[in-house]
N, C-alpha and C positions, 0 to 999 in steps of 0.2 A: 214639595206637602210631606206633613207627618204620615208615618205608618203608623196604621190605628191600635196598634199594639203598644207603640212610644206614648200616642195621645190616650188611651185608655189608664197609661201607667201614671201618668203626667196626671191627667182628672182625678184620681186615686191620691197621689200627695195632696194635689189642692184639696179635696175632701176631706185627706185625714189632718190637714193644719187646719180648717175651718172646726171641723169637731174640735180639736183640743183646744182653740184661738176663744171657743164659747165662753162666758164665763157664767157662773148660778146669781140667781137674784140675792139679794137679800131676803133671810128668811123670817116670820114673821117673828115679832119676839119671843110670842107661847113656844115657840119650836124650840129655843132653848130650854125654859121649861121644861117640856117633855125630856130632851134630852137627861137631864140634869136627875127627872124622874124615875127613867129610866134603867140609868146606873143605879142609882139607890134601890132600885127593885130587884137591879141584878139580870138586868135582861140582857145582856151583850156579852157576846164571847169575841175576842179578840184573836186574831193568828197573823202574825208578822202585819202587811199592809191590807189587810182582809178583816169582815168582821161580820159576824150575822147577829141582827139587833132584833129583839122579839117585838111585838105589838105588843099595848097591852093586856090587851084579852088575851094574850099569851097563844092566839091560835094559828099564829103563821110569823113568818120572819121575814128581816131585809139583808139584802146583801149590801156589803159596803166594800168597795176597792177606791185606794188610794196611793198616788204617786207622788212623794215625796220631792222628785226631782223637777216632775213635769208641774206640780202643784195644781194637782187634778184629782177629781173624785170623783165617783158616780155609787149613788145610793137607787132601790129601787120602790121607794114609799112614793106614795100616791101625790105628795107636795113637790118632789123632784120630777117625778114625772109627766104630773098632767099640768104643772104651775111653773116650771121652773125655778122653783127657789131652793135651796139647802135644805133638804127636811131633817127630821131632829135626828133620823138613823146618823146621818152623815156627820151628824154635832155631835152624838154619842162619841164615834170613833176618834173626831178630834177632839175630843175632851181625854178619852182614855190615852191616844197615842200622844198626848202632854202638847199638841200642836195650840191649841189654844187653853187658858185656864181651867181648871178645875178645883173645887172646895168640897168636901165631901160632908162637911157642917151645914152648908149651904144646898148641897144636895138632896141630903137628911131631910130638910122641911120638905121635900116633894115629893116621900115615901107614897106609896098604897094610892094613889090618885086611877081610878080608870077613865085614861087621858080620851079614849075613843067614846065612851059614852059621856061622858061631860062635852066633849066638843060636839057632839052628834043633839043633845040636850038643847045647845044653843047653836045649832042650826050652821055649825062651823063658823058661829062668828066669834075669831077670836080674842078681840076684845073684852066679851061677856065670857069666855073660858078665863079670861085673863084675873077678872072680879071676882070671879066666884073663888078661884083660888086662890088669891090674897086676901078674901074676904073671912077664911078659917085661918090665917096667921095673925100673931101680936103685930104691934107699928115695930118693935125692934125687928120680927122677923121679914117684915115688909120690905124694910130698908134693906135688910143684908140680902133678900133676892132681888130687889132694883137695882140697888147699886150692881151686886156681881153680873148677872143676865145683861146690863148696860154695858159694862165691861168686857164681856166673852160676844156683846152684839160688833163691838167697834174691833176685836180683833177679827174677827169673822171676816167684816168689811175690808180689814189691811190685807187680809190674806189673798183676796180676787182669784178665788179658785177657780181653774176653767174644769168642764168637762172630762171626764175619761172614760174615750170612748161613748158608745150609742148610749143613749137612755133607755133602759130595761124596765117592759113591763111589769108592773107590782104584783104580789102574790094576789089570787083569790082569796075568798074567807073574809070573817070578823076579825 
């Protein structure tokens, strides 16, 4: 029979393996648009494999931590915590770190949008948010946005990123 201390150690190793083997769900495409807008608006501060990404209201920030060796990432935004998909703060980090593509010209098309307000206006119906955002663009700009975000969506899917540790509660506030 195993000693309780040995059993506890084994359980912890299994739990750690389980946490690192969990994979992020694919984000809604709008989160890639939000990430591009966040970069255009300068809402991000990257230091090494970590980042602080500010909300569109500027009243709070999200923490992002990335481990390139283990291909794991963690962010404490609402989508990441409550829905299990890779939220826009993590996508911002991946773009800034050049893990996925980034295009300044495309990003600048999404500058100065109040994402939180727009999402709430449409009751977090991200399809309606996307239609609203694209309706403000020319046909050429729409094509650039759609083509680029589709490319990034494929790159994110191919990464198969896992969770970096336990999920962290999002900050409170608007």
